[in-house]
LUMLUMVO-479570 format. One record per residue (C-alpha): x, y, z. Coordinates in steps of 0.5 Angstrom, whole numbers, plus 500, padded with zeros to 3 digits. Layout:
x=X&y=Y&z=Z
...
END
This chain:
x=863&y=844&z=477
x=862&y=846&z=470
x=856&y=844&z=466
x=856&y=838&z=461
x=855&y=843&z=455
x=862&y=847&z=457
x=865&y=840&z=456
x=869&y=838&z=450
x=865&y=831&z=450
x=858&y=835&z=449
x=860&y=838&z=443
x=863&y=832&z=440
x=856&y=828&z=442
x=853&y=834&z=438
x=857&y=833&z=432
x=856&y=825&z=432
x=848&y=826&z=431
x=849&y=832&z=427
x=854&y=828&z=422
x=848&y=823&z=422
x=843&y=828&z=419
x=846&y=827&z=412
x=848&y=819&z=412
x=842&y=817&z=409
x=840&y=822&z=404
x=847&y=822&z=401
x=846&y=814&z=400
x=840&y=816&z=396
x=843&y=821&z=392
x=848&y=817&z=389
x=843&y=811&z=388
x=842&y=813&z=380
x=849&y=813&z=379
x=850&y=806&z=382
x=844&y=804&z=378
x=845&y=807&z=372
x=844&y=801&z=367
x=838&y=800&z=371
x=835&y=807&z=370
x=837&y=807&z=363
x=836&y=800&z=361
x=830&y=797&z=357
x=823&y=797&z=359
x=823&y=789&z=357
x=828&y=784&z=355
x=827&y=777&z=353
x=828&y=772&z=359
x=835&y=769&z=356
x=838&y=776&z=355
x=837&y=779&z=362
x=843&y=781&z=365
x=845&y=785&z=371
x=850&y=789&z=367
x=853&y=790&z=359
x=857&y=785&z=357
x=865&y=786&z=358
x=866&y=784&z=351
x=861&y=789&z=348
x=856&y=785&z=346
x=851&y=789&z=350
x=846&y=784&z=354
x=839&y=787&z=355
x=839&y=790&z=362
x=831&y=791&z=364
x=830&y=798&z=367
x=826&y=804&z=367
x=828&y=806&z=359
x=831&y=813&z=361
x=836&y=816&z=355
x=842&y=819&z=357
x=839&y=826&z=357
x=833&y=824&z=362
x=838&y=821&z=367
x=843&y=826&z=367
x=837&y=831&z=368
x=836&y=827&z=375
x=842&y=830&z=377
x=841&y=837&z=374
x=834&y=838&z=377
x=837&y=837&z=384
x=843&y=842&z=382
x=837&y=847&z=380
x=833&y=846&z=386
x=839&y=847&z=391
x=841&y=853&z=387
x=834&y=856&z=388
x=832&y=854&z=395
x=838&y=854&z=399
x=839&y=861&z=398
x=832&y=863&z=402
x=834&y=857&z=406
x=840&y=860&z=408
x=837&y=866&z=410
x=831&y=863&z=414
x=836&y=859&z=418
x=839&y=865&z=420
x=832&y=868&z=422
x=829&y=862&z=425
x=835&y=858&z=428
x=837&y=851&z=427
x=832&y=847&z=430
x=826&y=850&z=425
x=831&y=849&z=419
x=833&y=842&z=421
x=826&y=839&z=422
x=824&y=842&z=416
x=829&y=840&z=411
x=830&y=833&z=414
x=823&y=832&z=413
x=823&y=834&z=405
x=829&y=829&z=404
x=824&y=824&z=407
x=818&y=826&z=402
x=822&y=827&z=396
x=826&y=820&z=397
x=819&y=817&z=398
x=816&y=820&z=391
x=822&y=819&z=388
x=821&y=811&z=389
x=814&y=811&z=388
x=815&y=814&z=381
x=819&y=807&z=379
x=812&y=804&z=380
x=810&y=807&z=374
x=816&y=805&z=369
x=813&y=805&z=361
x=808&y=810&z=363
x=808&y=818&z=362
x=808&y=819&z=370
x=815&y=816&z=371
x=819&y=821&z=369
x=815&y=827&z=372
x=814&y=823&z=379
x=821&y=822&z=379
x=823&y=829&z=377
x=818&y=831&z=383
x=822&y=827&z=388
x=829&y=830&z=386
x=826&y=836&z=386
x=823&y=835&z=393
x=830&y=831&z=395
x=834&y=837&z=393
x=830&y=842&z=396
x=832&y=839&z=403
x=838&y=835&z=402
x=842&y=842&z=400
x=839&y=846&z=405
x=840&y=840&z=411
x=847&y=841&z=410
x=847&y=848&z=411
x=844&y=847&z=418
x=849&y=842&z=419
x=855&y=846&z=417
x=852&y=852&z=421
x=851&y=847&z=428
x=858&y=845&z=427
x=861&y=852&z=426
x=858&y=854&z=432
x=860&y=849&z=436
x=867&y=848&z=433
x=869&y=855&z=431
x=876&y=857&z=435
x=877&y=849&z=436
x=878&y=843&z=432
x=874&y=846&z=426
x=877&y=843&z=420
x=877&y=836&z=423
x=869&y=837&z=425
x=868&y=839&z=418
x=872&y=833&z=416
x=868&y=828&z=420
x=861&y=831&z=417
x=864&y=830&z=410
x=867&y=823&z=412
x=860&y=821&z=415
x=856&y=823&z=409
x=861&y=819&z=404
x=860&y=813&z=409
x=853&y=813&z=406
x=855&y=814&z=399
x=861&y=808&z=400
x=855&y=803&z=403
x=851&y=805&z=397
x=856&y=803&z=392
x=858&y=797&z=396
x=851&y=794&z=397
x=846&y=798&z=393
x=848&y=793&z=386
x=847&y=787&z=391
x=840&y=789&z=394
x=837&y=791&z=387
x=839&y=784&z=384
x=835&y=781&z=390
x=829&y=785&z=391
x=829&y=789&z=385
x=830&y=797&z=383
x=823&y=799&z=387
x=825&y=796&z=394
x=832&y=799&z=393
x=829&y=806&z=392
x=825&y=805&z=398
x=830&y=802&z=402
x=834&y=809&z=401
x=827&y=812&z=404
x=828&y=809&z=410
x=835&y=811&z=411
x=832&y=818&z=410
x=827&y=817&z=416
x=833&y=815&z=421
x=836&y=822&z=419
x=830&y=825&z=421
x=830&y=822&z=428
x=838&y=824&z=428
x=835&y=831&z=427
x=830&y=831&z=433
x=836&y=829&z=437
x=841&y=834&z=435
x=836&y=839&z=435
x=834&y=837&z=443
x=842&y=837&z=444
x=843&y=844&z=441
x=837&y=847&z=445
x=839&y=844&z=452
x=847&y=846&z=450
x=845&y=853&z=449
x=840&y=854&z=455
x=846&y=851&z=459
x=851&y=856&z=456
x=846&y=862&z=457
x=846&y=864&z=450
x=839&y=862&z=448
x=836&y=869&z=448
x=843&y=872&z=446
x=842&y=868&z=439
x=835&y=870&z=438
x=837&y=877&z=439
x=843&y=876&z=434
x=837&y=873&z=429
x=833&y=879&z=429
x=839&y=883&z=427
x=839&y=879&z=420
x=837&y=883&z=414
x=837&y=881&z=407
x=841&y=887&z=406
x=847&y=884&z=410
x=849&y=880&z=404
x=852&y=886&z=401
x=857&y=886&z=406
x=860&y=879&z=405
x=867&y=880&z=403
x=871&y=879&z=396
x=875&y=873&z=400
x=868&y=870&z=401
x=866&y=871&z=393
x=873&y=868&z=391
x=872&y=862&z=396
x=865&y=861&z=393
x=868&y=861&z=385
x=873&y=856&z=388
x=869&y=851&z=391
x=864&y=851&z=384
x=869&y=850&z=379
x=873&y=845&z=383
x=866&y=841&z=384
x=864&y=843&z=377
x=870&y=838&z=375
x=868&y=832&z=380
x=860&y=831&z=380
x=859&y=830&z=373
x=864&y=825&z=372
x=862&y=821&z=378
x=855&y=821&z=375
x=857&y=818&z=368
x=863&y=815&z=370
x=860&y=808&z=369
x=859&y=809&z=362
x=866&y=812&z=361
x=870&y=806&z=364
x=865&y=801&z=360
x=867&y=795&z=365
x=862&y=791&z=368
x=858&y=795&z=374
x=861&y=791&z=380
x=868&y=794&z=377
x=865&y=801&z=377
x=862&y=801&z=384
x=869&y=798&z=386
x=873&y=804&z=383
x=868&y=809&z=386
x=868&y=806&z=392
x=875&y=807&z=393
x=874&y=814&z=391
x=869&y=815&z=397
x=873&y=811&z=402
x=879&y=815&z=401
x=875&y=821&z=403
x=872&y=817&z=409
x=879&y=815&z=411
x=883&y=821&z=410
x=878&y=827&z=412
x=879&y=826&z=419
x=886&y=826&z=418
x=887&y=832&z=414
x=882&y=836&z=418
x=887&y=835&z=424
x=893&y=837&z=420
x=890&y=843&z=417
x=887&y=845&z=424
x=895&y=845&z=426
x=898&y=848&z=421
x=893&y=852&z=417
x=895&y=854&z=410
x=888&y=853&z=408
x=888&y=858&z=402
x=895&y=854&z=400
x=891&y=847&z=400
x=886&y=850&z=396
x=891&y=852&z=390
x=895&y=845&z=391
x=888&y=841&z=391
x=886&y=845&z=384
x=893&y=844&z=381
x=894&y=837&z=383
x=887&y=835&z=381
x=889&y=837&z=374
x=893&y=831&z=372
x=887&y=827&z=373
x=883&y=829&z=367
x=889&y=829&z=363
x=890&y=822&z=365
x=883&y=820&z=363
x=882&y=823&z=357
x=889&y=822&z=353
x=893&y=816&z=356
x=891&y=808&z=358
x=893&y=809&z=365
x=889&y=804&z=369
x=883&y=808&z=372
x=885&y=806&z=380
x=891&y=810&z=379
x=886&y=816&z=377
x=881&y=814&z=382
x=886&y=814&z=388
x=889&y=821&z=386
x=882&y=824&z=385
x=880&y=821&z=392
x=886&y=824&z=396
x=885&y=832&z=392
x=878&y=831&z=394
x=879&y=830&z=401
x=884&y=836&z=402
x=879&y=840&z=398
x=873&y=839&z=402
x=877&y=840&z=409
x=880&y=846&z=406
x=875&y=850&z=403
x=869&y=849&z=406
x=871&y=850&z=414
x=874&y=857&z=411
x=867&y=860&z=410
x=866&y=861&z=417
x=873&y=865&z=418
x=871&y=870&z=412
x=864&y=872&z=414
x=860&y=874&z=420
x=857&y=869&z=425
x=850&y=872&z=424
x=850&y=871&z=417
x=853&y=864&z=416
x=847&y=861&z=414
x=845&y=866&z=408
x=853&y=865&z=406
x=853&y=858&z=406
x=846&y=858&z=402
x=849&y=863&z=397
x=855&y=858&z=396
x=851&y=852&z=395
x=847&y=856&z=391
x=852&y=857&z=386
x=856&y=851&z=387
x=849&y=847&z=384
x=848&y=852&z=379
x=855&y=850&z=376
x=854&y=843&z=377
x=847&y=843&z=374
x=850&y=847&z=368
x=856&y=842&z=368
x=851&y=836&z=368
x=847&y=839&z=362
x=853&y=840&z=358
x=856&y=833&z=359
x=849&y=830&z=357
x=850&y=834&z=351
x=857&y=832&z=350
x=855&y=825&z=351
x=848&y=824&z=349
x=845&y=820&z=344
x=838&y=818&z=343
x=838&y=811&z=345
x=841&y=809&z=351
x=843&y=802&z=347
x=848&y=806&z=343
x=856&y=806&z=345
x=859&y=813&z=346
x=865&y=813&z=342
x=872&y=815&z=346
x=872&y=822&z=342
x=866&y=824&z=346
x=869&y=822&z=353
x=876&y=825&z=351
x=871&y=832&z=350
x=868&y=831&z=357
x=875&y=830&z=360
x=877&y=837&z=356
x=871&y=840&z=360
x=873&y=837&z=366
x=880&y=840&z=365
x=877&y=847&z=363
x=873&y=848&z=370
x=880&y=845&z=374
x=884&y=851&z=371
x=879&y=856&z=373
x=879&y=853&z=380
x=886&y=854&z=380
x=886&y=862&z=377
x=881&y=864&z=383
x=884&y=860&z=389
x=890&y=864&z=387
x=887&y=870&z=387
x=883&y=868&z=393
x=890&y=868&z=396
x=893&y=874&z=394
x=886&y=878&z=397
x=887&y=874&z=403
x=894&y=876&z=404
x=893&y=884&z=403
x=887&y=883&z=409
x=891&y=879&z=414
x=892&y=872&z=411
x=886&y=869&z=416
x=885&y=863&z=411
x=893&y=861&z=412
x=893&y=862&z=419
x=891&y=856&z=425
x=883&y=856&z=427
x=886&y=858&z=433
x=890&y=863&z=431
x=884&y=866&z=426
x=879&y=866&z=432
x=884&y=870&z=436
x=885&y=875&z=431
x=882&y=882&z=431
x=876&y=882&z=427
x=876&y=889&z=425
x=878&y=890&z=418
x=883&y=895&z=415
x=881&y=902&z=415
x=882&y=902&z=408
x=877&y=897&z=407
x=869&y=896&z=409
x=867&y=890&z=405
x=869&y=885&z=411
x=866&y=889&z=417
x=862&y=885&z=421
x=855&y=885&z=423
x=856&y=885&z=430
x=860&y=888&z=435
x=866&y=884&z=438
x=863&y=884&z=444
x=857&y=881&z=441
x=861&y=876&z=438
x=866&y=874&z=443
x=861&y=871&z=448
x=858&y=866&z=442
x=864&y=862&z=443
x=862&y=855&z=446
x=866&y=854&z=453
x=872&y=850&z=452
x=873&y=844&z=457
END
């Protein structure tokens, strides 16, 4: 009779708790986007003028809030991105050296601490302490959440490489987006009943639940490694990891990094400011955003199964970028209803997440997967941080009460278009290079895992850090 860790149900049990790691943190991350009116609202309002959102006719009813300017509001997202850009590189290397269990505890705790400091800062509105405290909270939160995603992806890649890899990555994305979906459905209502401060503390509570999931997945991973007899082998593998190994990451990897960065540059800054663009009651914006996230939630697993079955990850990466291009053109230069663009973007986003991220374990050695994930997250967050600042400058006004003119929104959409075009270029070059090096990205997961790992004789950039006999025994046994 086989050991539990050798069965399919065990790795899917690990996957379930692994998915819960980032459920609460994704909920917290998007709270400012849902409550943008409250974050940028006036410090005080006459009682007769207080409203949950600006009037649809443009009369501009007073919204009581924290009094942030558009630049300060965008800085909340930029500081998160910058922190990720710096911390995740070190975090990825430490995870490779110390293992998943140490990382999952540390980074999950940082999300709890950061969300708590962020919530605490909201109690100091109207004072000079508000912005420093909230930025500190986002800094700590970013240090934990970005790094936690690296651990999450590393655990997923270990248990599912050569099996249902795209499906597993799709499900982790789905659970994370579920946190975002519930945020956009319920946060505005919670804030209306309990106020901004208690709403932020509720997000902190969800991060605490994520910390409990971290304890569970760490235990399951430890027990599973022992049952498979891999504990000692993994420690030996970790001892071989060196900073210099980064130089052996392949050209395909770096092209994949750029493809991911440019794609997300055209998504996240738009999501952060979309409520101002649509200039609708916030309930309408929340509905539009929820549609986007629900599409990801519903499609992630199905798209993962599809890509595991037919492969073509590189082709899908190009297709997602090309099909995203019309979204921002429609928003900038037409009066097409927002729902059309939202559904369109949700579909391409789902395919991108299920094709791009699961490609990383296929082009890097397992021993440096954490470092590779850290680097791609770092570059991604640098791009998003710069994009948020550029968008803030394009849209920026000195007063949150001033209506942003349409021509500024059109300039922002042109900037999104430029990022998407850059994504198309890098993804096409990625496919060309991949085809010359064996076409790993455009094979199914199973065929990719069975393909010879030795690079062509004329290339040294993809040389594995471990010998074939070392890496084979790290594959979990299937049922």
